[in-house]
C-alpha positions in Angstrom: 0.0 0.0 0.0 1.4 3.4 -1.0 2.3 5.6 1.9 1.1 9.2 1.8 2.9 12.4 3.0 1.5 15.9 3.1 3.7 19.0 2.9 2.1 22.2 4.3 4.1 24.6 2.2 6.4 23.1 -0.4 7.4 25.8 -2.8 10.8 26.8 -1.2 14.0 24.9 -1.5 13.4 23.0 1.7 10.1 21.8 0.5 11.4 20.9 -2.9 14.2 18.8 -1.4 11.8 17.1 1.0 9.3 16.4 -1.7 11.9 14.8 -3.9 13.3 12.7 -1.0 9.9 11.4 0.1 8.9 10.5 -3.4 12.2 8.6 -3.7 11.1 6.8 -0.5 7.9 5.7 -2.2 5.5 8.3 -0.7 2.7 9.9 -2.6 3.3 13.5 -1.7 0.6 16.2 -1.6 1.3 19.9 -1.2 -0.8 22.5 0.5 -0.1 26.1 -0.6 -1.7 29.4 -1.3 -2.4 28.2 -4.9 -2.3 24.4 -4.2 -1.4 22.4 -6.1 -3.3 19.8 -4.0 -5.1 22.0 -1.5 -5.2 25.7 -0.7 -4.9 27.2 2.8 -8.3 28.8 2.5 -10.0 25.5 1.9 -10.2 23.6 5.2 -12.2 20.7 3.7 -9.6 20.0 1.1 -6.8 20.2 3.8 -8.8 17.7 5.9 -9.1 15.3 2.9 -5.3 15.3 2.5 -4.4 15.0 6.2 -7.0 12.3 7.0 -5.2 9.0 6.4 -1.8 10.5 5.7 1.2 8.7 7.2 3.3 11.8 7.6 2.6 15.5 7.8 5.3 18.2 7.6 4.5 21.9 8.1 6.9 24.3 6.4 4.6 27.2 5.5 5.5 30.8 6.4 6.7 33.9 4.7 10.5 33.7 4.0 12.4 35.7 6.5 15.2 36.9 4.2 13.9 40.4 3.8 13.6 43.6 5.9 11.4 43.6 9.0 9.0 46.3 7.9 5.7 46.5 9.7 3.9 44.7 6.9 6.5 42.0 6.7 6.6 41.5 10.5 2.8 41.0 10.6 3.0 38.6 7.6 5.8 36.6 9.2 3.7 35.9 12.2 0.3 35.5 10.5 1.5 33.1 7.9 3.0 30.8 10.4 0.2 30.8 12.9 -2.6 30.6 10.4 -1.2 27.7 8.5 -0.2 25.8 11.7 -3.7 26.4 13.0 -5.2 25.0 9.8 -3.1 21.8 10.0 -4.0 21.5 13.7 -7.7 21.6 13.0 -7.4 19.0 10.3 -5.4 16.7 12.5 -8.0 17.1 15.3 -10.9 16.3 12.9 -9.2 13.4 11.1 -10.6 10.0 11.6 -7.2 8.6 10.8 -4.7 11.3 11.9 -1.1 11.1 10.7 1.3 9.1 12.9 3.8 12.0 13.0 3.5 15.7 12.4 6.8 17.6 12.1 6.4 21.4 12.0 9.1 23.9 11.2 10.3 26.3 13.9 13.5 28.3 14.3 16.7 27.9 16.3 16.7 31.7 16.7 14.4 31.0 19.6 17.5 30.5 21.8 19.3 33.3 23.6 22.2 35.1 22.1 25.0 32.8 23.3 28.8 33.2 23.4 29.4 31.0 26.4 28.1 27.5 25.4 25.9 25.7 22.9 22.1 25.7 23.5 20.4 22.3 23.4 16.7 21.3 23.5 17.0 21.2 27.3 17.7 25.0 27.4 14.7 27.1 28.1 16.4 30.5 28.4 15.0 31.9 25.2 15.9 35.2 23.5 13.6 38.2 23.3 12.3 40.4 20.6 10.8 39.8 17.2 12.3 36.6 15.8 12.1 34.7 19.1 8.6 35.9 19.7 7.5 34.5 16.3 9.2 31.2 17.0 7.6 30.8 20.5 4.1 31.7 19.2 4.6 29.3 16.4 5.5 26.4 18.7 2.7 27.4 21.2 0.1 27.0 18.4 1.8 23.7 17.2 1.8 22.0 20.6 -1.6 23.3 21.6 -4.1 20.8 23.0 -4.1 17.0 22.9 -3.5 15.0 19.7 -3.3 11.5 21.1 -2.9 9.8 17.7 -0.1 12.0 16.5 3.5 12.4 17.5 4.6 16.0 17.2 8.1 17.3 16.6 9.0 21.0 16.3 12.0 21.4 13.9 14.2 24.1 15.3 16.1 24.8 12.1 19.3 26.7 11.9 20.6 28.3 8.7 20.3 25.7 6.0 23.2 25.5 3.5 21.8 24.8 0.1 20.1 26.5 -2.8 18.6 29.2 -0.6 18.8 32.9 -0.1 21.1 32.9 3.0 23.8 30.7 1.4 23.6 32.7 -1.8 24.2 35.9 0.2 27.3 34.4 2.0 28.8 33.3 -1.3 28.2 36.7 -2.9 29.9 38.5 0.0 32.9 36.3 -0.3 33.2 36.5 -4.1 32.9 40.3 -4.1 35.8 40.6 -1.7 33.8 41.9 1.2 33.7 38.5 3.0 35.8 39.6 5.9 34.8 39.4 9.6 31.6 41.2 10.5 31.7 43.2 13.7 28.7 44.1 15.8 28.5 47.5 17.4 26.4 50.7 17.9 23.8 51.8 15.5 20.9 54.2 15.6 18.0 52.9 17.6 15.1 51.4 15.7 12.0 49.3 16.4 12.2 46.6 13.7 13.2 44.0 16.3 10.5 44.9 18.8 8.3 42.0 20.2 5.2 40.7 18.5 2.5 38.1 18.9 0.5 37.0 22.0 3.4 37.4 24.4 5.6 40.2 23.0 9.0 40.8 24.6 11.4 43.6 24.2 14.9 42.9 22.7 17.9 43.6 24.9 19.4 47.0 24.7 21.7 48.4 23.4 21.1 47.2 19.9 24.6 46.1 19.2 26.7 43.6 21.1 30.5 43.9 20.9 31.2 40.3 20.0 34.4 41.2 18.1 33.5 38.8 15.3 33.1 35.9 17.6 29.4 35.6 17.2 28.6 31.9 16.7 27.3 30.5 13.4 25.1 27.3 13.6 24.1 25.6 10.3 23.0 22.4 8.7 23.5 21.1 5.1 20.3 20.5 3.2 21.1 16.8 2.8 21.3 16.5 6.6 18.0 18.3 7.1 16.4 15.8 4.7 18.3 12.9 6.5 17.2 14.1 9.9 13.6 14.3 8.8 13.8 10.7 7.7 15.5 9.7 10.9 13.0 11.4 13.2 10.1 10.0 11.1 11.4 6.5 11.7 12.4 6.9 15.4 9.2 6.6 17.4 10.9 7.8 20.6 11.6 11.3 19.3 9.0 14.0 20.0 8.9 17.6 21.2 11.5 20.2 20.1 14.5 19.0 18.0 17.4 21.1 16.9 18.2 20.6 13.2 21.8 21.8 13.3 25.2 20.3 12.5 27.2 18.9 15.5 30.0 21.4 14.9 29.7 25.2 15.0 32.0 28.0 14.1 32.1 31.8 14.6 31.8 34.6 12.2 35.6 34.8 11.7 35.7 31.1 10.9 32.7 31.2 8.6 34.0 34.0 6.5 37.5 32.5 6.2 36.0 29.2 5.1 33.8 31.0 2.5 36.9 32.8 1.1 38.7 29.5 0.8 35.8 27.8 -0.9 35.2 30.5 -3.5 39.0 31.1 -4.1 39.0 34.7 -2.9 42.3 35.5 -1.1 41.1 38.5 0.8 37.9 39.8 2.4 37.3 43.3 3.7 36.0 43.4 7.3 32.8 45.3 8.0 31.3 46.9 11.1 27.6 47.4 11.9 27.7 51.0 10.7 28.7 49.6 7.3 26.5 46.5 7.3 23.3 48.4 8.1 23.2 50.5 4.9 24.5 47.6 2.8 21.8 45.3 4.1 19.2 48.0 3.5 20.3 47.9 -0.2 20.2 44.1 -0.3 16.8 44.1 1.5 18.1 41.9 4.3 18.5 42.2 8.0 22.0 42.4 9.5 21.1 40.0 12.3 21.6 37.2 9.7 25.4 37.6 10.3 25.5 39.5 13.6 23.4 37.3 15.9 25.2 34.7 17.8 23.4 31.4 17.2 25.2 28.6 19.1 22.9 25.5 18.8 23.8 21.8 19.3 21.6 18.9 18.1 21.5 17.0 21.4 18.4 15.0 20.6 19.7 13.8 17.2 23.1 13.0 18.7 21.6 11.0 21.6 19.4 9.1 19.2 22.4 8.2 17.0 21.9 10.2 13.8 25.0 10.1 11.6 25.5 13.4 9.9 26.6 13.3 6.2 28.2 16.8 6.7 29.4 17.3 10.3 32.0 19.9 9.3 31.5 23.3 7.7 34.0 23.4 4.9 33.0 20.2 3.1 29.4 21.3 3.4 30.1 24.6 1.8 32.2 23.1 -0.9 29.5 20.7 -1.8 26.9 23.5 -2.1 29.3 25.7 -4.0 30.1 22.9 -6.5 26.4 22.2 -7.0 25.8 25.8 -7.7 28.5 25.9 -10.4 27.1 23.0 -12.4 
């Protein structure tokens, strides 16, 4: 009998990679999106038809966060995540044969800014401000209520190295000769990172932290994200939050030096926040992509025995770089 999987949001590079992998595993994969193709988010009866009897449900929907945090974008980031997760939740509740496992995207940016040690799933000292508030509200909606027939896993995903916007930005910086260390520091006060959602929190002040380029960088290769999804799907003991992150982390200095080696650029100009802010405004990105210290360890996956295909940064970046050049 053919197994069925449902992707709630499958148009991005994560969804595309997961769809191809699940189809290779023999699944019949259906996708819910704003325009289908198999069901639309504004059609709860169609969503229920897909979810009822499915073996696997993966929620990935939400506005991409690789843009400026304008008021309109901030509201759409939150709404798109909560509304789609709520729609899947209602379908699972109503299903006569609910999926055995529901994995829903979340973000490793939920954890506090860390320079002292890696954050694992056991850590509950979360960060404050916009991005963590979105992640916390997202998980609160996901874990709401009882779903006795369905195992739930929140995928706290770090930066994914693959055919995505973040990796493309890193490679461009290195190729253009501006891939040096990025230093945090003072900048004019603004309110883009203010709290949001049902439990808004205020970000720490001042805006900049003098990390001297030592802000941590946590990541995962797209092949390991797919591999970890398969692993969690098959390990019935895993539930709750799971960090989707490589077992090794680096800092900004190490990241940029590795990028320069991979693209063959012998130098990279360093940059400070006062330079990054206007540059990122031009690129329509947020500087926290390179300035926030994300130090995340995949304790649940490690304890369960997941074997990473790309545990080290340089081979992971070289693979992505070579794929992009073909």
